[in-house]
C-alpha positions in Angstrom: 0.0 0.0 0.0 1.4 3.4 -1.0 1.2 6.5 1.2 -1.6 8.0 -0.9 -3.7 4.8 -0.8 -4.7 5.7 2.7 -6.7 8.6 1.5 -8.7 6.7 -1.1 -12.3 5.8 -0.1 -13.1 2.2 0.7 -16.2 0.5 -0.6 -18.1 -2.0 1.5 -15.9 -4.9 0.4 -12.9 -3.2 1.8 -11.3 -2.5 -1.5 -10.1 1.0 -2.4 -12.1 3.2 -4.7 -10.5 6.1 -6.5 -13.5 8.4 -6.4 -17.2 8.7 -5.7 -18.1 8.4 -9.3 -20.7 5.7 -8.6 -22.9 8.3 -6.9 -26.5 7.7 -7.8 -28.9 10.3 -9.1 -31.1 11.6 -6.3 -30.5 11.4 -2.6 -27.8 9.2 -1.3 -27.4 7.8 2.2 -23.9 7.9 3.6 -22.4 7.5 7.0 -19.6 9.8 8.1 -18.7 8.7 11.6 -22.0 7.5 13.0 -24.5 10.1 11.8 -26.5 8.7 9.0 -26.4 11.6 6.5 -28.9 11.8 3.6 -27.1 13.7 0.9 -29.1 16.5 -0.8 -28.3 16.4 -4.5 -31.3 17.7 -6.4 -33.3 20.8 -5.8 -36.6 19.0 -6.8 -36.3 17.0 -3.6 -36.6 20.0 -1.2 -40.4 19.7 -1.0 -40.1 16.2 0.3 -37.5 17.3 2.9 -40.0 20.0 4.1 -42.7 17.3 4.2 -40.5 15.0 6.2 -40.3 17.7 8.9 -44.0 17.1 9.7 -43.0 13.5 10.8 -39.8 14.3 12.7 -37.3 17.1 13.0 -35.1 17.6 9.9 -31.6 18.9 10.2 -29.8 20.3 7.2 -26.1 20.8 7.5 -24.6 23.0 4.7 -20.9 22.1 4.5 -18.1 23.8 2.6 -15.6 21.1 1.8 -12.9 23.8 1.4 -13.4 25.5 4.8 -11.5 24.3 7.9 -14.1 25.8 10.2 -16.9 23.9 8.4 -14.8 20.7 8.8 -14.2 21.4 12.5 -18.0 21.8 13.0 -18.7 18.6 11.1 -16.2 16.7 13.3 -17.7 18.1 16.5 -21.2 16.8 15.4 -19.7 13.5 14.4 -18.0 13.2 17.8 -21.4 13.2 19.4 -23.2 11.1 16.8 -24.5 8.6 19.3 -26.5 11.3 21.0 -27.4 13.3 17.9 -28.3 10.7 15.3 -31.6 9.6 16.8 -32.9 13.2 17.2 -34.1 13.6 13.6 -33.4 13.2 9.9 -29.9 14.4 9.1 -29.3 15.9 5.7 -26.0 17.0 4.2 -25.5 19.5 1.5 -22.1 20.0 -0.1 -22.0 23.7 -0.8 -19.2 23.5 -3.4 -21.0 21.0 -5.5 -24.5 22.4 -4.9 -24.4 26.1 -4.3 -27.6 26.6 -6.3 -29.4 24.2 -4.0 -28.1 26.2 -1.0 -29.4 29.4 -2.5 -32.8 27.7 -3.0 -33.0 26.6 0.6 -32.1 30.2 1.8 -34.8 31.7 -0.5 -37.5 29.2 0.4 -36.9 29.4 4.1 -36.2 33.1 4.3 -32.8 32.9 5.9 -29.4 34.2 4.8 -27.0 31.7 3.4 -24.0 31.0 5.6 -21.3 28.4 5.7 -21.1 26.2 7.6 -24.8 26.4 8.5 -27.2 24.1 10.4 -30.9 24.5 9.9 -33.5 22.6 11.9 -37.0 22.3 10.5 -40.1 21.1 12.4 -43.6 21.1 11.0 -42.4 22.8 7.9 -40.8 25.8 9.7 -37.3 26.8 10.7 -37.1 26.4 14.4 -33.4 27.1 14.7 -30.4 27.9 12.6 -26.9 29.0 13.3 -23.5 29.0 11.7 -19.8 28.6 12.4 -19.0 28.0 16.1 -22.6 28.5 17.0 -23.3 24.9 15.7 -22.5 22.7 18.7 -24.0 19.4 19.8 -25.4 21.1 22.9 -27.0 23.9 20.9 -28.6 21.3 18.6 -30.0 19.3 21.5 -31.3 22.4 23.1 -33.1 23.5 20.0 -34.6 20.1 19.5 -35.8 19.9 23.1 -38.0 22.9 22.5 -39.4 21.2 19.3 -40.5 18.2 21.3 -42.4 20.2 23.9 
């Protein structure tokens, strides 16, 4: 194994995969750490995401893959995945690949675009959103506790 082979993604069989070129059209489920992220890939799925918030809280994490702060926030959430994962449906939006989708979310929900940003929806409405270091596991759990009252 060469040095750079460590950085290649592994598929379920344990073999290395050069890229994520096998990504399906539409939403894709992916586990980073333990949070079960549902990737947001197409703008036409946003109505179903809003609808899902009537069944359980929906959390949308808008991540800039080029930003170290965004990566740090993502890691802090992943570190508490065992506590956070069961609290709602977790959605992940790659801002670099899908900036137009991020703009649609900001417009539809009436909130400014930020990066990184976490938005929590409940009953079709934004109940909490924050960005940068304001996104902590404790803040998320606090926001969700009010949604369940």
